[in-house]
C-alpha positions in Angstrom: 92.7 -44.3 11.8 90.8 -44.5 8.5 91.5 -48.0 7.4 89.6 -51.1 8.4 90.8 -54.7 8.6 89.7 -55.5 4.9 91.6 -52.5 3.6 94.7 -53.6 5.5 94.3 -57.2 4.1 94.2 -55.7 0.5 97.4 -53.7 1.2 99.2 -56.7 2.4 98.1 -58.7 -0.6 99.2 -56.0 -3.1 102.6 -55.9 -1.4 103.0 -59.6 -1.5 102.1 -59.8 -5.2 104.5 -56.8 -6.0 102.8 -56.7 -9.5 99.7 -55.3 -11.1 96.4 -56.9 -9.8 93.1 -56.5 -11.5 90.0 -55.3 -9.6 88.1 -58.4 -10.7 90.8 -60.6 -9.2 90.6 -58.8 -5.9 86.8 -59.1 -5.9 87.0 -62.8 -6.5 89.6 -63.3 -3.8 87.7 -61.4 -1.1 84.2 -62.4 -2.3 83.1 -58.8 -2.9 81.7 -56.8 -5.8 83.9 -54.8 -8.1 82.2 -51.7 -6.8 83.0 -52.6 -3.2 86.7 -53.2 -4.1 86.9 -49.9 -5.9 85.5 -48.2 -2.8 88.1 -49.8 -0.6 90.9 -48.9 -3.0 89.7 -45.2 -2.8 90.0 -45.4 0.9 93.5 -46.8 0.6 94.5 -44.0 -1.9 93.2 -41.4 0.5 95.1 -42.9 3.4 98.4 -42.9 1.3 98.0 -39.3 0.1 97.1 -38.0 3.6 100.4 -39.6 4.9 102.4 -37.8 2.1 102.6 -40.6 -0.5 101.5 -40.9 -4.1 98.4 -42.6 -5.4 98.3 -46.3 -6.4 99.9 -47.2 -9.7 97.1 -47.9 -12.2 97.6 -49.3 -15.7 94.8 -49.9 -18.2 94.2 -53.6 -18.8 96.9 -54.5 -16.2 95.4 -53.4 -12.9 96.6 -51.6 -9.8 99.9 -51.8 -7.9 101.5 -50.3 -4.8 104.5 -48.2 -5.8 107.8 -49.9 -4.7 109.3 -46.8 -3.1 111.7 -47.4 0.0 110.1 -44.7 2.1 106.6 -46.0 1.4 107.5 -49.6 2.1 109.2 -48.6 5.3 106.1 -46.6 6.4 103.8 -49.6 5.5 106.1 -52.0 7.5 105.8 -49.8 10.6 102.0 -49.3 10.1 101.1 -52.9 9.5 103.4 -54.2 12.3 102.4 -51.9 15.1 99.5 -49.5 14.3 96.6 -51.7 13.3 93.3 -49.8 13.5 91.4 -52.7 15.1 92.0 -54.4 18.5 94.7 -57.1 18.1 93.7 -60.4 19.7 96.7 -62.4 20.7 96.5 -66.2 20.0 96.8 -68.7 22.8 100.4 -69.6 21.7 101.3 -65.9 21.5 100.0 -65.3 25.1 101.9 -68.4 26.3 105.2 -67.3 24.6 105.1 -63.8 26.0 104.0 -64.7 29.5 106.6 -67.4 29.7 109.4 -65.1 28.4 108.5 -62.2 30.6 108.3 -64.3 33.8 111.6 -66.2 33.0 113.4 -62.8 32.6 112.1 -61.2 35.8 113.9 -61.5 39.2 110.8 -60.1 41.0 107.2 -61.4 41.2 105.0 -60.2 38.4 101.3 -59.4 39.2 98.7 -61.2 37.1 97.1 -57.8 36.5 100.1 -56.9 34.4 99.3 -59.6 31.9 95.6 -58.8 32.0 96.4 -55.2 30.9 99.2 -56.0 28.5 97.4 -58.7 26.6 93.8 -57.5 27.1 92.6 -60.8 28.6 90.7 -61.8 31.8 92.2 -62.8 35.1 90.8 -66.3 34.6 92.5 -66.6 31.2 95.8 -65.5 32.8 95.5 -68.1 35.5 94.7 -70.9 33.0 97.7 -69.9 30.9 100.0 -70.2 33.9 98.7 -73.8 34.4 100.2 -74.6 31.0 103.4 -72.7 31.8 103.8 -74.6 35.0 103.7 -77.9 33.1 106.1 -76.7 30.5 108.6 -75.4 33.1 108.3 -78.5 35.3 109.6 -80.6 32.4 112.7 -78.4 32.3 113.4 -78.5 36.0 111.8 -75.1 36.8 108.9 -74.1 39.1 106.3 -71.4 39.2 105.8 -69.9 42.6 102.5 -68.1 43.1 102.5 -65.5 45.9 99.0 -64.2 46.8 98.6 -60.5 46.3 102.3 -60.3 45.1 102.5 -62.2 41.9 104.3 -65.1 40.2 108.0 -65.8 39.9 110.0 -68.7 38.5 112.5 -70.5 40.7 115.2 -72.8 39.6 118.8 -73.2 38.3 120.2 -70.2 36.3 121.3 -72.4 33.4 117.9 -74.1 33.2 116.3 -70.6 33.1 118.6 -69.4 30.3 118.1 -72.7 28.3 114.3 -72.2 28.6 114.6 -68.6 27.4 116.8 -69.6 24.4 114.4 -72.4 23.6 111.3 -70.3 23.6 113.1 -67.5 21.7 114.2 -69.9 18.9 110.7 -71.1 18.5 109.0 -67.7 18.5 111.5 -65.3 16.9 113.1 -66.2 13.6 116.7 -65.3 12.5 115.1 -63.0 9.9 113.2 -61.2 12.7 116.4 -60.6 14.7 118.5 -59.4 11.7 115.6 -57.1 10.7 115.3 -55.7 14.3 119.1 -55.0 14.5 119.0 -53.2 11.2 115.7 -51.3 11.5 114.9 -51.3 15.3 111.3 -52.3 14.4 109.5 -55.7 14.1 106.9 -56.9 11.7 104.2 -58.1 14.2 102.6 -57.2 17.5 103.9 -60.3 19.3 107.4 -59.7 18.1 107.1 -56.2 19.5 106.4 -57.7 22.9 109.2 -60.3 22.7 111.9 -57.8 21.6 110.7 -55.4 24.3 111.3 -58.1 26.9 114.6 -59.4 25.3 116.3 -56.2 24.1 115.0 -53.4 26.3 117.8 -51.1 27.6 120.3 -53.1 25.5 122.7 -51.3 23.1 122.1 -53.7 20.3 124.4 -51.8 17.9 127.3 -52.3 20.3 126.7 -56.1 20.4 126.4 -56.1 16.6 129.8 -54.4 16.2 131.3 -56.8 18.7 130.2 -59.8 16.7 131.4 -58.3 13.4 134.8 -57.7 14.9 134.9 -61.2 16.2 134.2 -62.5 12.7 137.2 -60.5 11.4 139.4 -61.8 14.1 138.4 -65.5 13.5 138.5 -65.0 9.7 134.9 -66.5 9.6 131.6 -65.4 8.3 128.9 -66.6 10.7 125.5 -67.7 9.3 122.7 -65.3 10.1 121.4 -68.1 12.4 124.6 -68.2 14.3 124.8 -64.4 14.5 121.2 -64.3 15.9 121.9 -67.0 18.4 125.1 -65.2 19.6 123.5 -61.7 19.8 120.6 -63.2 21.8 122.9 -65.1 24.2 125.0 -61.9 24.9 121.9 -59.7 25.4 120.4 -62.3 27.7 123.7 -62.6 29.7 123.9 -58.8 30.2 120.2 -58.6 31.3 120.6 -61.5 33.7 123.7 -59.9 35.3 122.0 -56.5 35.5 119.0 -58.1 37.2 121.0 -60.1 39.8 124.7 -59.4 40.4 125.1 -62.8 42.1 123.8 -64.9 39.2 126.3 -67.2 37.6 126.3 -70.4 35.4 127.9 -73.7 36.4 131.5 -73.9 35.1 132.1 -75.7 31.7 135.1 -78.0 31.3 136.5 -77.1 27.9 139.6 -79.3 28.4 142.5 -77.9 26.5 140.7 -75.0 24.8 141.8 -72.2 27.2 144.8 -71.4 24.9 142.6 -71.5 21.8 141.9 -68.4 19.7 138.2 -68.6 20.4 138.8 -68.6 24.2 141.1 -65.6 24.1 138.6 -63.7 21.8 135.8 -64.6 24.2 137.7 -63.2 27.1 138.4 -59.9 25.1 134.7 -59.7 24.2 133.7 -59.8 27.9 136.2 -57.2 28.8 134.6 -54.9 26.3 131.1 -55.8 27.6 132.2 -55.0 31.2 133.6 -51.6 30.2 130.6 -50.7 28.1 127.9 -51.7 30.5 129.8 -51.1 33.8 129.1 -54.6 35.0 131.2 -57.4 36.3 130.9 -60.6 34.2 131.5 -63.9 36.1 134.4 -65.8 34.7 132.2 -68.8 34.0 130.6 -66.8 31.1 133.9 -67.0 29.1 133.4 -70.7 28.6 129.8 -70.3 27.3 130.8 -67.5 24.9 133.7 -69.7 23.7 131.3 -72.6 23.1 129.1 -70.3 21.0 132.1 -69.3 18.9 133.2 -72.8 18.4 129.7 -74.2 17.7 128.7 -71.3 15.4 127.6 -72.4 11.9 129.4 -70.5 9.2 129.0 -69.6 5.6 132.7 -69.3 5.0 136.0 -69.9 6.7 139.6 -70.3 5.6 140.3 -72.4 8.6 138.6 -75.8 7.9 141.0 -77.9 10.0 142.0 -77.2 13.6 142.6 -78.8 17.0 140.7 -81.9 18.1 138.3 -81.8 15.1 140.9 -81.3 12.5 142.9 -83.8 11.4 142.7 -86.7 9.2 140.3 -88.3 11.5 137.4 -86.0 10.8 138.2 -85.9 7.1 138.2 -89.6 7.0 134.9 -89.8 8.8 133.3 -87.4 6.3 134.9 -89.4 3.5 133.3 -92.6 4.7 129.9 -91.0 5.2 130.1 -89.5 1.6 131.1 -92.8 0.0 128.2 -94.6 1.8 125.7 -92.0 0.5 127.2 -92.5 -3.1 126.6 -96.3 -2.7 123.0 -95.9 -1.4 121.9 -93.4 -4.2 124.1 -95.0 -6.9 125.7 -91.6 -7.7 129.3 -90.5 -8.2 130.4 -87.1 -6.9 133.5 -87.5 -9.2 135.8 -84.5 -9.3 133.5 -82.7 -6.8 133.9 -85.4 -4.1 136.6 -83.5 -2.3 134.4 -80.4 -2.2 131.6 -82.4 -0.8 133.8 -83.8 1.9 135.4 -80.5 2.8 131.9 -78.9 2.9 130.9 -81.6 5.4 134.0 -81.0 7.5 133.2 -77.3 7.5 129.8 -78.1 8.9 130.7 -80.8 11.3 133.6 -79.1 13.1 131.3 -76.7 15.0 128.6 -79.4 15.2 131.0 -81.6 17.2 131.3 -78.9 19.9 127.5 -78.4 19.9 126.9 -82.1 20.3 129.6 -82.7 23.0 128.4 -79.8 25.2 124.6 -80.3 24.5 124.2 -77.0 22.8 121.0 -78.0 20.9 120.4 -76.4 17.5 116.9 -76.1 16.0 116.7 -76.5 12.3 113.7 -74.3 11.1 113.5 -76.6 8.0 113.2 -79.8 10.0 109.6 -80.5 9.4 109.9 -79.8 5.6 112.9 -82.0 5.4 111.1 -84.9 7.2 108.1 -84.4 5.0 109.7 -84.0 1.6 113.1 -85.7 2.1 112.4 -88.3 4.7 114.3 -91.1 2.9 117.4 -88.9 2.6 117.0 -88.0 6.4 116.9 -91.7 7.4 119.8 -92.6 5.1 121.8 -89.7 6.7 121.0 -91.0 10.1 122.3 -94.4 9.0 125.7 -93.1 7.7 126.0 -90.8 10.7 126.9 -93.9 12.9 130.5 -93.3 11.8 130.3 -89.8 13.3 128.6 -91.0 16.5 131.3 -93.6 17.1 134.0 -90.9 16.5 132.6 -88.4 19.1 131.1 -91.0 21.4 127.6 -89.4 21.5 124.3 -89.7 19.8 123.4 -87.1 17.2 120.0 -85.5 17.5 117.5 -85.3 14.7 117.9 -81.6 14.0 121.7 -82.0 13.6 121.1 -85.0 11.3 118.7 -82.9 9.2 121.4 -80.3 8.6 123.8 -83.1 7.5 121.1 -84.3 5.2 121.0 -80.9 3.5 124.7 -81.3 2.5 124.1 -84.7 1.0 120.9 -83.6 -0.7 122.8 -80.8 -2.4 125.7 -83.1 -3.4 123.3 -85.7 -4.9 121.4 -83.1 -6.9 124.5 -81.4 -8.1 126.1 -84.7 -9.4 124.8 -83.7 -13.0 124.7 -80.0 -12.9 124.6 -77.6 -15.9 125.3 -74.0 -15.1 124.6 -70.9 -17.3 122.9 -67.9 -15.5 125.1 -66.4 -12.8 123.3 -66.4 -9.4 124.2 -65.1 -6.0 122.4 -66.8 -3.1 121.5 -65.0 0.2 120.7 -67.3 3.1 120.2 -66.9 6.8 120.7 -70.4 8.2 124.1 -71.6 7.1 126.0 -73.3 4.4 123.9 -76.5 4.4 120.6 -74.6 3.7 122.4 -72.4 1.1 123.6 -75.5 -0.7 120.1 -77.1 -0.6 118.6 -74.0 -2.1 121.3 -74.0 -4.7 120.8 -77.6 -5.6 117.0 -77.1 -6.1 117.5 -74.0 -8.3 120.2 -75.8 -10.3 118.0 -78.9 -10.7 115.2 -77.0 -12.3 117.0 -74.1 -14.1 120.2 -73.5 -16.2 122.2 -71.5 -13.6 125.6 -71.0 -12.1 125.8 -70.2 -8.3 128.5 -67.5 -8.1 128.5 -67.1 -4.3 126.4 -67.6 -1.1 126.2 -64.7 1.5 124.5 -63.9 4.8 122.1 -61.0 4.4 124.4 -58.8 6.4 127.2 -59.2 3.8 125.3 -58.0 0.7 127.7 -55.1 0.5 130.1 -57.5 -1.1 127.9 -57.7 -4.2 129.6 -54.6 -5.6 132.7 -56.7 -6.3 130.9 -59.6 -8.0 129.8 -60.4 -11.5 126.3 -61.9 -11.4 122.9 -61.8 -13.2 120.4 -62.3 -10.4 120.1 -62.5 -6.6 118.0 -65.2 -5.0 117.3 -65.0 -1.2 115.5 -67.2 1.4 115.0 -64.1 3.6 114.2 -60.4 3.4 117.3 -58.3 2.8 116.9 -55.0 4.9 119.4 -53.0 2.8 117.9 -53.8 -0.6 114.7 -53.0 -2.5 112.2 -55.8 -2.9 112.4 -55.6 -6.7 116.2 -56.1 -6.8 116.2 -59.7 -5.7 113.8 -62.7 -5.7 112.7 -64.2 -2.4 111.9 -67.9 -2.2 111.4 -70.6 0.5 114.4 -72.7 1.5 112.5 -75.8 0.2 111.2 -74.7 -3.2 107.4 -74.6 -3.6 105.3 -74.4 -6.8 104.8 -70.7 -6.2 108.6 -70.2 -6.0 109.1 -72.2 -9.1 106.6 -70.1 -11.0 108.3 -66.9 -9.7 111.8 -68.0 -10.8 110.5 -69.3 -14.2 109.9 -65.7 -15.2 113.6 -64.9 -14.9 115.5 -68.1 -15.5 115.6 -70.7 -18.3 113.8 -73.9 -17.2 115.4 -77.2 -17.7 112.8 -79.0 -19.8 111.5 -82.3 -18.3 108.7 -84.6 -19.4 105.8 -84.3 -17.1 103.8 -87.4 -16.5 100.0 -87.3 -16.5 97.7 -88.9 -13.9 97.1 -91.8 -16.2 100.9 -92.4 -16.4 101.2 -92.2 -12.7 98.4 -94.6 -12.1 99.7 -96.9 -14.8 103.1 -96.9 -13.2 101.7 -97.6 -9.7 99.7 -100.6 -11.1 102.7 -102.0 -12.8 104.7 -101.7 -9.5 101.8 -103.4 -7.7 101.8 -106.3 -10.2 105.6 -106.8 -9.8 105.5 -106.8 -6.0 102.4 -109.1 -5.9 104.3 -111.6 -8.1 107.1 -112.0 -5.6 105.7 -110.9 -2.2 102.6 -111.3 0.0 101.0 -107.8 0.3 99.3 -107.3 3.7 97.6 -104.1 2.6 97.3 -103.3 -1.1 95.6 -99.9 -0.6 98.4 -98.7 1.8 101.1 -99.8 -0.7 99.4 -97.9 -3.5 99.2 -94.8 -1.3 102.8 -95.0 -0.5 103.9 -95.5 -4.1 101.8 -92.6 -5.2 103.2 -90.4 -2.3 106.8 -91.2 -3.2 106.1 -90.6 -6.9 104.6 -87.1 -6.2 107.3 -86.2 -3.7 110.1 -87.1 -6.1 108.7 -85.0 -8.9 107.7 -82.0 -6.8 105.2 -81.0 -9.5 101.5 -80.3 -9.8 100.2 -82.9 -12.3 97.7 -82.6 -15.0 94.0 -83.6 -15.0 93.0 -87.0 -16.4 90.9 -89.2 -14.2 87.4 -89.3 -12.7 87.2 -87.9 -9.1 88.9 -84.8 -8.1 90.0 -84.1 -4.5 87.4 -81.3 -4.3 84.7 -83.7 -5.3 85.3 -85.8 -2.2 86.5 -83.2 0.4 83.6 -80.8 0.5 82.8 -78.7 3.6 80.7 -81.3 5.3 83.5 -83.8 5.3 86.1 -81.4 6.9 86.4 -81.1 10.7 88.8 -78.7 12.4 90.6 -78.7 15.8 88.7 -81.8 17.0 89.5 -83.0 20.6 91.0 -86.5 20.6 92.6 -88.1 23.7 94.2 -91.0 22.0 94.8 -92.6 18.5 91.7 -94.8 18.5 89.4 -91.9 19.4 91.0 -89.9 16.5 90.3 -92.8 14.0 86.6 -93.0 15.2 86.2 -89.2 15.0 87.6 -89.1 11.5 85.3 -91.9 10.4 82.1 -90.5 12.1 80.9 -88.4 9.2 81.2 -91.3 6.7 79.2 -93.5 9.1 76.5 -90.9 9.5 76.1 -90.6 5.7 76.1 -94.4 5.5 79.0 -94.3 3.1 80.8 -96.9 5.2 79.6 -99.6 7.7 80.8 -100.1 11.3 82.9 -103.1 10.0 85.1 -100.7 8.0 85.9 -98.6 11.1 86.7 -101.7 13.0 88.9 -103.0 10.2 91.0 -99.9 10.3 91.4 -100.0 14.1 92.2 -103.7 14.1 94.9 -103.3 11.3 96.6 -100.6 13.4 96.5 -102.8 16.5 97.9 -105.9 14.6 100.4 -104.3 12.3 101.3 -101.1 14.0 101.3 -97.4 13.0 102.0 -98.0 9.3 99.2 -95.6 8.3 101.2 -92.7 9.7 102.7 -92.0 6.2 104.5 -88.7 6.9 105.3 -86.5 9.9 102.0 -85.5 11.6 99.8 -87.2 8.9 97.7 -90.4 9.0 95.9 -92.0 6.1 93.1 -94.0 7.7 91.8 -96.7 5.4 91.1 -100.4 4.8 90.0 -102.6 1.9 86.7 -101.9 0.0 85.3 -105.3 0.9 85.5 -104.4 4.6 82.3 -102.3 4.4 82.5 -99.4 1.9 79.1 -98.4 0.4 80.4 -95.4 -1.5 83.7 -93.8 -2.4 84.3 -91.1 0.2 86.9 -89.2 2.1 87.1 -86.9 5.2 89.7 -84.5 6.5 90.1 -83.8 10.2 92.7 -81.7 12.1 93.4 -82.6 15.8 93.4 -79.8 18.4 96.2 -81.4 20.5 98.2 -83.8 18.3 98.1 -87.5 19.4 100.6 -90.3 19.3 100.1 -93.3 17.1 103.3 -95.1 18.1 105.3 -94.0 15.1 109.0 -93.6 15.9 109.6 -90.9 13.3 106.2 -89.4 12.4 104.4 -88.8 15.7 102.5 -86.9 16.9 99.7 -86.7 14.4 97.9 -83.4 13.7 96.1 -84.3 10.3 94.0 -87.3 9.8 92.7 -88.2 6.3 90.1 -91.0 6.1 89.7 -92.7 2.8 87.0 -95.2 1.9 87.8 -96.6 -1.6 85.0 -98.4 -3.5 87.3 -100.1 -5.9 91.0 -100.2 -6.8 91.2 -97.1 -9.1 88.3 -94.6 -8.9 90.0 -92.8 -5.9 93.5 -92.7 -7.2 93.3 -89.3 -9.0 92.0 -87.6 -5.8 94.8 -89.4 -3.9 97.4 -88.2 -6.3 96.2 -84.6 -5.9 96.3 -85.1 -2.1 99.9 -86.4 -2.3 100.8 -83.3 -4.4 99.4 -81.2 -1.6 101.4 -83.1 1.0 104.6 -82.3 -0.9 104.0 -78.5 -0.7 105.0 -77.8 2.9 103.6 -74.2 2.8 100.1 -75.4 1.8 100.3 -78.4 4.2 101.0 -76.1 7.1 98.0 -74.0 6.2 95.8 -77.1 6.2 97.2 -78.3 9.5 96.7 -74.8 11.2 93.5 -73.8 9.2 90.9 -71.9 11.2 88.1 -72.2 8.7 86.7 -74.7 6.3 86.8 -72.1 3.6 90.6 -71.7 3.9 91.0 -75.5 3.6 88.7 -75.7 0.6 90.5 -73.0 -1.3 93.7 -75.0 -0.9 92.0 -78.2 -2.0 90.6 -76.5 -5.1 94.1 -75.4 -6.1 95.1 -79.1 -6.4 91.9 -80.2 -8.1 92.6 -79.0 -11.6 
């Protein structure tokens, strides 16, 4: 093929921008000359023309752009996803995921040479990967059996195997990936190609798709894309397991009095159709598991809010109590919308109760962002969920709690709403996430949310009156320029994108000076009435909460920028740390080498953590390592270190730690501007993830520079 890696990166960037880009901007981004960029653009144009497409769109003074034609976009999807011109190197995680999935799904030993050939890795690498796989499986009650000259096979309980497959699938394949695959029969990456090949090979995916759509009609429900993806995966996996081993069966589930329920009858009919279509015999135990999926499926809409054991006035009253407690905690009044808030919670909790009772764990893809940006709301939701735990007699896990937090977050934000522009929201993970997106959009713009839809239901748009479509996922049936795609938890980039189309609610933005002044006032008030054990830590946390609440990028107004302190020599990536104390010392080492701090400063940090506990773990996965200036700071300095294998500091909610920032303040104020910029970075989950997973110092520095303006 004619294109090299840099040409492909330019194509990806132009598609992502979906607007005119100047040659000078490309040159700056890729650190090349204008001439080199023009040469690469010529190669891209030749490639497009040779494949039957038009030249790039060029406009004087505006730049160049890839034409947004459906056939061209479809061609580029396939090309970028599967036909890269350079050898693809699978990451360690990708190798682990594929090898685990492939071995779990096989009923015969697989030779190690298969993985060597498939992944282009050595026999020694394959063997090491299986050591990691063995540990992972052992924790889930499964065992890897190595048979010399024959291969490897996994032994254990059938349910444990299926649970493991579902767990690894949920972690590696997104709902968006599944919906895209069902619609287009292609994936967007090499690793997804391998995963779908393993999961859906020889499966009539269109048949299962029709089966689920008919079920939605019979139940008078519209499943979330997430529930749809989970159900289609469960059914495909069931069929493959039965085809591989006709004797395989799951332990029976006791669904009490549910055998006469509509869901149970529909599940029976679904399996009859599956048996007829695939010419297989499905064990009767499978009916219960399909029923549980139908009962526990998150929905976007239903006309049947109350039913059977989860119906009644009991569940409504529990939701009412929870909502009233949230109103008290946040000093808000849901007013005339209180009943809608309660009914929305009932709608979410009815399937949740079945999931919790029967240990059908649900992974919230937004969990980390919620814990980082809305941790107070999460903890308060956990507090009021005691009413629900007492009602069902079981503890609620953190992922379920985070979904409930989305409902309350939306209700709190919408307490003072002002709607103008008519918006349709498209969301893939359920009503809670849709409401969270709606509340963020409504908080910052003058809009009215007309409806929320799963991506598969966009055909309903023809009957609606609306001005704009906002989606958290790609919509296969629509052109990219007919809707706006944003992250479920809005970033600065999303805000800027929406600002081009919507009227912004004007709010006064505070400067760094105002932020610092407010923090100092708060410190004075607290100091008047309380004994402060660690003034610097309290300042950090005040500043963090201030930045997280505003969700804005502040203006420049103080001495040191973040980029002045976190230069390349003060950044360390993927450092090996066995325990928390070693992590603290490794993060401090560069400051000691430069004589910016003394050994007494390092010991002061460690002693504080030993005496007071893990209070420096300020957010999920993040430590701010620091002490007082008088404990041995020679010069204001800072370092950033990512940890190869995250370590535990003993924090109940924020362990394990992946990112360690060491701060050595020389006085009480000179570092606060850089700290404020760092907190702004922390509140942007997209950039924070890039920092935590960064492969090069240049990548980290480019993000730091963005916040140092």
